[in-house]
Residue frames relative to the residue before (quaternion, step in Angstrom):
aa qw qx qy qz dx dy dz
M 1.0000 0.0000 0.0000 0.0000 0.00 0.00 0.00
E 0.6287 0.5713 -0.3510 0.3939 3.56 1.15 -0.43
R 0.5573 0.6557 -0.3913 0.3262 3.56 1.12 -0.65
P 0.6571 0.4964 -0.3379 0.4556 3.68 0.84 -0.81
T 0.6263 0.5414 -0.3405 0.4457 3.57 1.07 -0.77
I 0.6524 0.5081 -0.3054 0.4721 3.57 0.97 -0.94
Q 0.6488 0.5192 -0.3203 0.4549 3.58 0.98 -0.84
R 0.6390 0.5205 -0.3277 0.4620 3.56 1.03 -0.81
R 0.6340 0.5316 -0.3310 0.4538 3.57 1.03 -0.80
H 0.6523 0.5091 -0.3120 0.4669 3.58 0.96 -0.89
A 0.6472 0.5231 -0.3151 0.4563 3.57 0.99 -0.85
A 0.6494 0.5169 -0.3145 0.4607 3.57 1.00 -0.85
R 0.6526 0.5111 -0.3166 0.4612 3.57 0.99 -0.87
A 0.6484 0.5185 -0.3159 0.4594 3.58 0.97 -0.87
A 0.6422 0.5214 -0.3262 0.4575 3.58 1.00 -0.80
K 0.6520 0.5106 -0.3138 0.4644 3.57 1.01 -0.85
A 0.6454 0.5238 -0.3195 0.4549 3.58 0.98 -0.86
E 0.6502 0.5139 -0.3117 0.4648 3.55 1.01 -0.87
E 0.6499 0.5150 -0.3151 0.4617 3.57 1.00 -0.85
A 0.6487 0.5176 -0.3168 0.4593 3.57 1.00 -0.84
S 0.6615 0.5096 -0.3142 0.4517 3.57 1.00 -0.83
E 0.6233 0.5246 -0.3363 0.4724 3.59 1.12 -0.66
D 0.6348 0.5214 -0.3295 0.4654 3.57 1.03 -0.81
A 0.6614 0.5160 -0.3113 0.4466 3.57 0.95 -0.89
S 0.6522 0.5378 -0.3239 0.4247 3.58 1.04 -0.74
T 0.6339 0.5321 -0.3413 0.4456 3.62 1.19 -0.35
V 0.6075 0.5382 -0.3557 0.4634 3.57 1.27 -0.19
D 0.4388 -0.7079 0.4846 0.2674 3.58 -0.85 0.93
Q 0.7320 -0.4608 0.2945 0.4063 3.53 -1.32 0.35
D 0.7399 0.4147 -0.2344 0.4750 3.60 0.98 -0.74
G 0.6251 -0.5806 0.3423 0.3936 3.59 1.22 0.24
Y 0.4204 0.6863 -0.4905 0.3341 3.59 1.18 0.28
E 0.0246 -0.7998 0.5997 -0.0068 3.58 -0.89 0.90
D 0.3878 -0.6506 0.5853 0.2893 3.53 -1.27 0.44
D 0.3150 0.7516 -0.4961 0.2998 3.53 0.53 1.23
E 0.4596 -0.7069 0.4651 0.2696 3.57 -0.73 1.07
S 0.6443 0.5365 -0.3310 0.4331 3.59 1.14 -0.55
S 0.5329 0.6054 -0.4167 0.4194 3.60 1.23 -0.28
S 0.4700 -0.6834 0.4732 0.2968 3.57 -0.93 0.85
K 0.6153 -0.5402 0.4176 0.3940 3.56 -1.21 0.51
Y 0.6612 0.5414 -0.3217 0.4076 3.54 0.89 -0.95
S 0.6879 0.4918 -0.2982 0.4427 3.59 0.86 -0.94
R 0.6981 0.4674 -0.2731 0.4686 3.60 1.19 -0.43
L 0.4658 0.6665 -0.4646 0.3506 3.62 1.20 0.16
T 0.3562 -0.7096 0.5638 0.2275 3.54 -0.99 0.85
L 0.6821 -0.4687 0.3604 0.4304 3.55 -1.31 0.20
M 0.6340 0.5297 -0.3333 0.4543 3.60 1.00 -0.80
E 0.6677 0.5095 -0.3012 0.4515 3.58 0.96 -0.89
E 0.6375 0.5246 -0.3289 0.4585 3.59 1.01 -0.77
V 0.6710 0.4918 -0.2997 0.4670 3.58 0.91 -0.92
L 0.6605 0.4934 -0.3156 0.4698 3.61 0.91 -0.86
L 0.6325 0.5418 -0.3282 0.4458 3.59 1.00 -0.81
L 0.6351 0.5179 -0.3249 0.4720 3.59 1.06 -0.72
G 0.7147 0.4641 -0.2555 0.4566 3.59 1.09 -0.68
I 0.6233 0.5622 -0.3473 0.4180 3.61 1.14 -0.51
K 0.4033 -0.6898 0.5490 0.2452 3.55 -0.97 0.90
D 0.5731 -0.6671 0.3543 0.3179 3.55 -0.74 1.11
R 0.7863 0.3271 -0.1737 0.4945 3.58 0.69 -1.05
E 0.6830 0.4967 -0.2949 0.4471 3.56 0.93 -0.87
G 0.3090 -0.8074 0.4592 0.2041 3.58 1.09 -0.70
Y 0.7092 0.3600 -0.2855 0.5347 3.60 1.11 0.57
T 0.5301 -0.6122 0.4748 0.3446 3.58 -1.27 0.36
S 0.6769 -0.4961 0.3511 0.4152 3.56 -1.25 0.35
F 0.4989 -0.6618 0.4745 0.2965 3.57 -0.97 0.89
W 0.6798 0.5068 -0.2795 0.4504 3.58 1.18 -0.56
N 0.5702 0.6026 -0.3868 0.4027 3.59 1.25 -0.13
D 0.0210 -0.8173 0.5751 -0.0296 3.57 -0.34 1.26
C 0.5649 0.6122 -0.3742 0.4075 3.59 1.28 0.27
I 0.6018 0.6333 -0.3587 0.3289 3.56 1.08 -0.71
S 0.5833 0.6014 -0.3778 0.3941 3.59 1.09 -0.63
S 0.7170 0.4038 -0.2496 0.5104 3.60 0.77 -1.00
G 0.5957 0.5845 -0.3540 0.4221 3.58 1.11 -0.68
L 0.6557 0.5076 -0.3101 0.4650 3.58 0.98 -0.82
R 0.6247 0.5190 -0.3469 0.4691 3.61 1.07 -0.64
G 0.6214 0.5238 -0.3352 0.4766 3.57 1.07 -0.70
C 0.6105 0.5575 -0.3329 0.4534 3.57 1.08 -0.79
M 0.6353 0.5437 -0.3300 0.4380 3.58 0.97 -0.86
L 0.6695 0.4998 -0.3040 0.4578 3.58 0.89 -0.93
I 0.6602 0.4902 -0.3102 0.4770 3.59 0.96 -0.82
E 0.6312 0.5356 -0.3336 0.4511 3.60 0.95 -0.86
L 0.6594 0.4973 -0.3076 0.4725 3.59 0.93 -0.87
A 0.6492 0.5111 -0.3130 0.4683 3.59 1.04 -0.78
L 0.6590 0.5103 -0.3101 0.4574 3.60 0.94 -0.86
R 0.6897 0.4505 -0.2726 0.4970 3.57 1.17 -0.56
G 0.5281 -0.6725 0.3871 0.3452 3.56 1.28 0.14
K 0.4523 0.7132 -0.4306 0.3183 3.59 1.24 0.39
I 0.8045 0.1030 -0.0401 0.5836 3.60 1.03 -0.75
G 0.0300 -0.7740 0.6317 0.0328 3.53 -1.32 0.33
L 0.5588 -0.5665 0.4602 0.3938 3.56 -1.25 -0.36
E 0.6095 -0.5794 0.3988 0.3657 3.55 -1.10 0.70
D 0.4907 -0.6481 0.5024 0.2947 3.54 -1.16 0.68
T 0.2425 -0.7929 0.5449 0.1252 3.57 -0.88 0.91
G 0.4277 -0.7117 0.4627 0.3106 3.59 1.26 -0.05
M 0.8113 -0.2043 0.1823 0.5166 3.57 -0.92 -0.94
R 0.6238 0.5711 -0.3363 0.4143 3.54 1.20 -0.42
K 0.3197 -0.7547 0.5415 0.1871 3.60 -0.81 0.95
R 0.0810 0.7895 -0.6036 0.0766 3.54 -0.83 1.02
S 0.5816 -0.5967 0.4345 0.3419 3.53 -1.14 0.70
V 0.5498 -0.6084 0.4516 0.3516 3.60 -1.10 0.69
S 0.6373 0.5557 -0.3279 0.4213 3.57 1.11 -0.61
T 0.7192 0.4227 -0.2521 0.4905 3.61 1.20 -0.39
R 0.5777 0.5974 -0.3755 0.4104 3.59 1.26 -0.19
K 0.4870 -0.6853 0.4674 0.2734 3.57 -1.03 0.82
V 0.4579 -0.6425 0.5384 0.2961 3.55 -1.23 0.58
V 0.0609 -0.7978 0.5998 0.0104 3.58 -0.91 0.94
V 0.4485 -0.6584 0.5323 0.2863 3.56 -1.23 0.55
L 0.3236 -0.7498 0.5503 0.1737 3.57 -0.83 1.03
P 0.7194 -0.4443 0.2912 0.4475 3.63 -1.19 0.28
K 0.6623 0.4984 -0.3147 0.4625 3.61 0.98 -0.76
G 0.5906 0.5955 -0.3511 0.4163 3.56 1.25 -0.36
E 0.5112 0.6301 -0.4283 0.3977 3.57 1.26 -0.07
R 0.6793 0.3859 -0.2702 0.5627 3.57 1.27 -0.34
G 0.5135 -0.6564 0.4621 0.3032 3.55 -1.11 0.69
T 0.5293 -0.6349 0.4710 0.3082 3.54 -1.36 0.11
G 0.4857 -0.6406 0.4543 0.3839 3.57 1.17 -0.52
D 0.6406 0.4514 -0.3214 0.5315 3.57 1.32 -0.10
V 0.4859 -0.7160 0.4172 0.2780 3.58 -0.60 1.18
I 0.6895 0.4799 -0.2923 0.4570 3.60 0.85 -0.93
L 0.6561 0.5028 -0.3128 0.4679 3.58 0.93 -0.88
D 0.6693 0.5024 -0.3035 0.4554 3.57 0.95 -0.84
E 0.6106 0.5365 -0.3498 0.4657 3.59 1.11 -0.64
A 0.6580 0.4927 -0.3024 0.4824 3.58 0.95 -0.89
L 0.6481 0.5292 -0.3122 0.4500 3.57 0.98 -0.87
R 0.6354 0.5274 -0.3280 0.4589 3.60 1.01 -0.76
H 0.6336 0.5260 -0.3285 0.4625 3.57 1.00 -0.82
I 0.6714 0.4944 -0.2993 0.4640 3.59 0.88 -0.95
R 0.6647 0.5226 -0.3007 0.4411 3.58 0.96 -0.90
S 0.7452 0.4370 -0.2235 0.4514 3.58 0.99 -0.84
T 0.6212 0.5727 -0.3350 0.4170 3.60 1.25 -0.11
Q 0.1029 0.7698 -0.6193 0.1150 3.54 -0.72 1.16
P 0.4815 -0.2875 -0.8104 0.1694 1.58 -1.42 2.03
G 0.6547 -0.5547 0.3575 0.3687 3.55 -1.25 0.36
E 0.3725 -0.6989 0.5657 0.2297 3.51 -1.39 0.08
T 0.5353 -0.6052 0.4732 0.3511 3.58 -1.23 0.39
V 0.6899 -0.4541 0.3549 0.4380 3.57 -1.30 0.17
Q 0.6391 0.5240 -0.3240 0.4605 3.59 0.94 -0.89
D 0.6462 0.5188 -0.3147 0.4629 3.58 0.96 -0.86
W 0.6881 0.4961 -0.2962 0.4390 3.58 0.89 -0.92
V 0.5968 0.5437 -0.3648 0.4638 3.59 1.06 -0.67
E 0.6889 0.4745 -0.2748 0.4741 3.58 0.93 -0.92
L 0.6693 0.5061 -0.3057 0.4498 3.61 0.91 -0.88
L 0.6818 0.4768 -0.2908 0.4724 3.59 0.91 -0.89
S 0.6644 0.4786 -0.2946 0.4927 3.58 1.24 -0.47
G 0.4763 -0.6756 0.4343 0.3580 3.59 1.26 -0.32
E 0.4949 0.6544 -0.4257 0.3817 3.56 1.28 0.33
T 0.4484 0.6560 -0.4875 0.3618 3.56 0.30 1.26
W 0.3999 -0.7058 0.5363 0.2329 3.52 -1.17 0.68
N 0.5965 0.5694 -0.3562 0.4395 3.57 1.28 -0.19
P 0.3520 -0.7718 0.4837 0.2153 3.64 -0.34 1.16
L 0.6132 0.5619 -0.3494 0.4315 3.60 1.16 -0.51
K 0.7130 0.4343 -0.2516 0.4895 3.58 1.24 -0.37
L 0.4178 0.7108 -0.4663 0.3205 3.59 1.25 0.12
K 0.5532 0.6294 -0.3825 0.3894 3.58 1.23 -0.44
Y 0.6292 0.5551 -0.3332 0.4299 3.59 1.22 -0.39
Q 0.4980 0.6746 -0.4276 0.3378 3.59 1.21 -0.26
L 0.2659 -0.7283 0.6109 0.1601 3.55 -0.99 0.91
R 0.2178 -0.8233 0.5173 0.0848 3.58 -0.56 1.16
N 0.8520 0.1550 -0.1287 0.4832 3.54 -1.30 0.60
V 0.1474 0.8459 -0.5024 0.1017 3.57 1.08 0.74
R 0.6656 0.5080 -0.3228 0.4413 3.61 0.82 -0.92
E 0.6690 0.5003 -0.2962 0.4630 3.55 0.93 -0.94
R 0.6720 0.5014 -0.3019 0.4537 3.59 0.95 -0.83
I 0.6414 0.4950 -0.3254 0.4876 3.59 1.04 -0.74
A 0.6270 0.5338 -0.3317 0.4603 3.58 1.02 -0.80
K 0.6487 0.5108 -0.3175 0.4664 3.60 1.00 -0.79
N 0.5908 0.5455 -0.3628 0.4709 3.59 1.11 -0.61
L 0.6735 0.4858 -0.2879 0.4769 3.58 1.00 -0.87
V 0.5879 0.5424 -0.3645 0.4768 3.58 1.17 -0.53
E 0.6645 0.5071 -0.2966 0.4619 3.59 0.94 -0.90
K 0.6923 0.4512 -0.2703 0.4940 3.58 1.15 -0.60
G 0.5387 -0.6746 0.3701 0.3431 3.57 1.31 0.09
V 0.4884 0.6698 -0.4245 0.3641 3.59 1.26 0.29
L 0.7732 0.1795 -0.0894 0.6016 3.58 1.08 -0.79
T 0.2373 -0.7205 0.6173 0.2088 3.54 -1.36 0.09
T 0.4090 -0.7096 0.5156 0.2515 3.60 -1.25 0.13
E 0.0391 0.7854 -0.6146 0.0615 3.54 -0.92 1.01
K 0.3397 -0.6893 0.5893 0.2494 3.55 -1.34 0.20
Q 0.0616 -0.7908 0.6085 0.0237 3.56 -0.91 0.94
N 0.3389 -0.7419 0.5486 0.1839 3.54 -1.07 0.82
F 0.0856 -0.7915 0.6050 0.0110 3.56 -0.80 1.09
L 0.7380 -0.4396 0.2084 0.4676 3.56 0.57 1.26
L 0.8475 0.1548 -0.0562 0.5046 3.58 0.29 -1.26
F 0.8112 0.1157 -0.0459 0.5714 3.58 1.18 -0.34
D 0.4006 -0.6634 0.5718 0.2691 3.53 -1.35 0.34
M 0.0968 -0.7980 0.5936 0.0389 3.57 -1.06 0.75
T 0.4062 -0.6796 0.5552 0.2548 3.54 -1.06 0.80
T 0.0575 -0.7984 0.5993 0.0014 3.57 -0.80 1.02
H 0.2334 -0.7768 0.5740 0.1125 3.54 -1.26 0.42
P 0.1139 -0.8186 0.5612 0.0440 3.61 0.21 1.24
V 0.5439 -0.6167 0.4653 0.3276 3.56 -1.24 0.58
T 0.1604 -0.7914 0.5842 0.0817 3.58 -0.87 0.96
D 0.7440 0.2826 -0.1824 0.5773 3.58 1.12 -0.63
A 0.1835 -0.8307 0.5200 0.0767 3.56 0.19 1.33
Q 0.5839 0.6031 -0.3716 0.3965 3.58 1.13 -0.60
I 0.6369 0.5211 -0.3305 0.4621 3.60 1.02 -0.77
K 0.6640 0.4878 -0.3134 0.4722 3.59 0.91 -0.87
E 0.6260 0.5394 -0.3390 0.4497 3.59 1.01 -0.77
R 0.6422 0.5215 -0.3272 0.4568 3.57 1.03 -0.74
V 0.6269 0.5123 -0.3377 0.4800 3.59 1.05 -0.70
I 0.6508 0.5158 -0.3072 0.4648 3.58 0.95 -0.91
K 0.6688 0.4968 -0.2979 0.4661 3.59 0.92 -0.91
K 0.6026 0.5620 -0.3458 0.4489 3.56 1.07 -0.74
V 0.6672 0.4883 -0.2879 0.4832 3.57 0.98 -0.90
Q 0.6714 0.5050 -0.3018 0.4506 3.59 0.88 -0.95
D 0.6798 0.5029 -0.2971 0.4435 3.58 0.85 -0.99
A 0.6091 0.5911 -0.3504 0.3959 3.58 1.06 -0.75
V 0.7739 0.2986 -0.1662 0.5332 3.60 1.10 -0.65
L 0.6966 0.4084 -0.2815 0.5184 3.59 1.27 0.14
S 0.8503 0.1731 -0.0942 0.4880 3.60 -0.21 -1.25
R 0.7747 0.3044 -0.1755 0.5256 3.62 1.10 -0.58
W 0.2579 0.7956 -0.5079 0.2062 3.57 1.19 0.50
Q 0.2716 -0.8057 0.5154 0.1075 3.59 -0.79 1.08
N 0.2993 -0.7798 0.4930 0.2435 3.60 1.20 -0.45
D 0.7311 0.2554 -0.2057 0.5983 3.57 1.26 0.43
A 0.4131 -0.7489 0.4591 0.2403 3.56 -0.41 1.22
N 0.6527 0.5440 -0.3192 0.4197 3.59 1.02 -0.75
R 0.6829 0.4750 -0.2854 0.4760 3.59 1.19 -0.48
M 0.5587 0.6181 -0.3878 0.3943 3.58 1.24 -0.23
D 0.5970 -0.5292 0.4520 0.3990 3.56 -1.24 0.46
K 0.5087 -0.7023 0.4076 0.2862 3.58 -0.72 1.11
R 0.6670 0.4975 -0.3112 0.4591 3.60 0.94 -0.83
T 0.6532 0.4994 -0.3098 0.4774 3.59 1.01 -0.78
L 0.6254 0.5337 -0.3262 0.4665 3.57 1.02 -0.83
A 0.6570 0.5030 -0.3029 0.4728 3.58 0.95 -0.89
L 0.6300 0.5375 -0.3341 0.4501 3.59 1.01 -0.78
L 0.6421 0.5210 -0.3248 0.4591 3.59 0.96 -0.82
Y 0.6910 0.4808 -0.2831 0.4596 3.57 0.81 -1.01
M 0.7355 0.4337 -0.2546 0.4541 3.59 0.80 -0.96
A 0.5792 0.5408 -0.3801 0.4770 3.61 1.15 -0.45
H 0.6431 0.4999 -0.3152 0.4870 3.57 1.07 -0.74
A 0.6708 0.5021 -0.2991 0.4567 3.59 0.90 -0.93
S 0.7131 0.4348 -0.2408 0.4944 3.59 1.14 -0.66
D 0.4215 -0.7424 0.4273 0.2977 3.57 1.35 0.11
V 0.5388 0.5968 -0.4320 0.4086 3.60 0.92 0.91
L 0.4240 0.7323 -0.4511 0.2836 3.60 1.26 -0.03
E 0.6009 0.5769 -0.3504 0.4282 3.59 1.06 -0.76
N 0.6001 0.5771 -0.3625 0.4187 3.60 1.06 -0.68
A 0.6733 0.4913 -0.2918 0.4692 3.59 1.05 -0.74
F 0.7104 0.4511 -0.2498 0.4790 3.58 1.14 -0.63
A 0.4474 0.7327 -0.4323 0.2758 3.62 1.23 -0.30
P 0.7161 0.4556 -0.2943 0.4393 3.68 0.85 -0.78
L 0.5216 0.6755 -0.4052 0.3277 3.63 1.20 -0.28
S 0.5442 -0.5680 0.4982 0.3646 3.52 -1.28 0.42
D 0.6898 -0.4847 0.3302 0.4245 3.58 -1.23 0.35
D 0.6728 0.5014 -0.3027 0.4519 3.58 0.92 -0.92
D 0.6766 0.4819 -0.2925 0.4737 3.57 0.90 -0.93
Y 0.6199 0.5426 -0.3427 0.4515 3.58 1.04 -0.76
E 0.6617 0.5061 -0.3061 0.4607 3.57 0.92 -0.89
T 0.6490 0.5092 -0.3107 0.4721 3.58 1.01 -0.84
A 0.6574 0.5242 -0.3054 0.4470 3.56 0.92 -0.96
M 0.6938 0.4749 -0.2829 0.4616 3.58 0.86 -0.92
R 0.6137 0.5401 -0.3499 0.4574 3.58 1.07 -0.69
R 0.6909 0.4704 -0.2812 0.4715 3.59 0.97 -0.84
V 0.5910 0.5392 -0.3638 0.4771 3.57 1.13 -0.55
R 0.6401 0.5181 -0.3209 0.4678 3.57 1.00 -0.84
E 0.6096 0.5425 -0.3512 0.4590 3.59 1.09 -0.70
L 0.6535 0.5033 -0.3114 0.4718 3.59 1.00 -0.82
L 0.6664 0.5048 -0.2993 0.4598 3.57 1.02 -0.80
D 0.6713 0.5073 -0.2921 0.4546 3.58 1.21 -0.45
V 0.5143 0.6445 -0.4392 0.3567 3.62 1.20 -0.19
D 0.4628 -0.6620 0.5170 0.2834 3.56 -1.25 0.45
P 0.3771 -0.7540 0.4859 0.2305 3.64 -0.37 1.15
E 0.6205 0.5546 -0.3472 0.4322 3.59 1.04 -0.74
Q 0.6803 0.4782 -0.2836 0.4776 3.56 0.96 -0.87
E 0.6518 0.5245 -0.3133 0.4493 3.59 0.97 -0.88
A 0.6421 0.5528 -0.3186 0.4250 3.59 1.06 -0.78
T 0.6676 0.5064 -0.3031 0.4539 3.61 1.18 -0.45
K 0.5528 0.6354 -0.3901 0.3722 3.60 1.23 -0.25
A 0.6482 -0.5273 0.3852 0.3917 3.54 -1.26 0.48
N 0.8461 0.1606 -0.1554 0.4839 3.56 -1.10 0.86
A 0.4159 0.7024 -0.4819 0.3185 3.61 1.20 0.26
V 0.3291 -0.6952 0.5995 0.2215 3.56 -1.20 0.64
E 0.3536 -0.7911 0.4568 0.2013 3.56 -0.14 1.31
T 0.6488 0.5280 -0.3308 0.4369 3.60 0.93 -0.82
L 0.5921 0.5608 -0.3615 0.4520 3.58 1.05 -0.71
W 0.7162 0.4478 -0.2589 0.4685 3.57 0.83 -0.99
A 0.5894 0.5469 -0.3681 0.4669 3.58 1.17 -0.50
V 0.6423 0.5025 -0.3140 0.4861 3.59 1.05 -0.77
V 0.6336 0.5252 -0.3265 0.4649 3.58 0.95 -0.89
S 0.6469 0.5267 -0.3110 0.4554 3.57 0.95 -0.93
A 0.6484 0.5297 -0.3173 0.4454 3.60 0.97 -0.85
F 0.7420 0.4130 -0.2304 0.4751 3.59 0.97 -0.81
L 0.6421 0.5131 -0.3343 0.4611 3.60 1.21 -0.32
K 0.4796 0.6848 -0.4408 0.3267 3.61 1.22 -0.23
């Protein structure tokens, strides 16, 4: 009489294991989950962090004079996809080639989407393009900076507004209408100042209290945030509250990061080659 009971127990365990495996498959490679218990901060993408650093708290828009953030956000997308294991650089085999000349390729995990509309749009473009393009090419194509009319289809439109709307959905920003004499503009003031403060503190700590003195030992996402905040001309916003001494130290360490050789860093153990290819493109 015990055998059916034992069989039922085995069946129940197998069902639980199968259910657990299905749950695990819904989580992306980088640990992102659609879980209400996940904090807003942990679910911010690299693009959202950079845009948040650039948005004025009360006014709800980035500086009109900032012409770097557009291409910077496209670079963020490529790094975000790489950090999630979706894209990488083509294998060169025995032949040594610069990261800046190697084509971007979709990795096996890139066959599944990320759940982020903008990232998935960029991923679809990369997946459908044969032959591939370099990181520098993709930054320009996704920004619409091309003379080839056949490649204008790769441009991602209204990126800042779409990222801002993502932050609105996450409860970090809100949406308002402001009148600027001749026209009305949709703005997105900060509603959750604590989240923005955490991003700012993350940037400050990376070059002050948690400074590693070695780019390869730094957290990859934090390292990418430093580089892309600089490339997007919003890094100064994070350093504005610092004392004079801390500001000088922070800027000196940022300059040290800007002086590293991306080609050399890309060859080190555990390096994310696509990250360094993006850095190389923006340091030129």
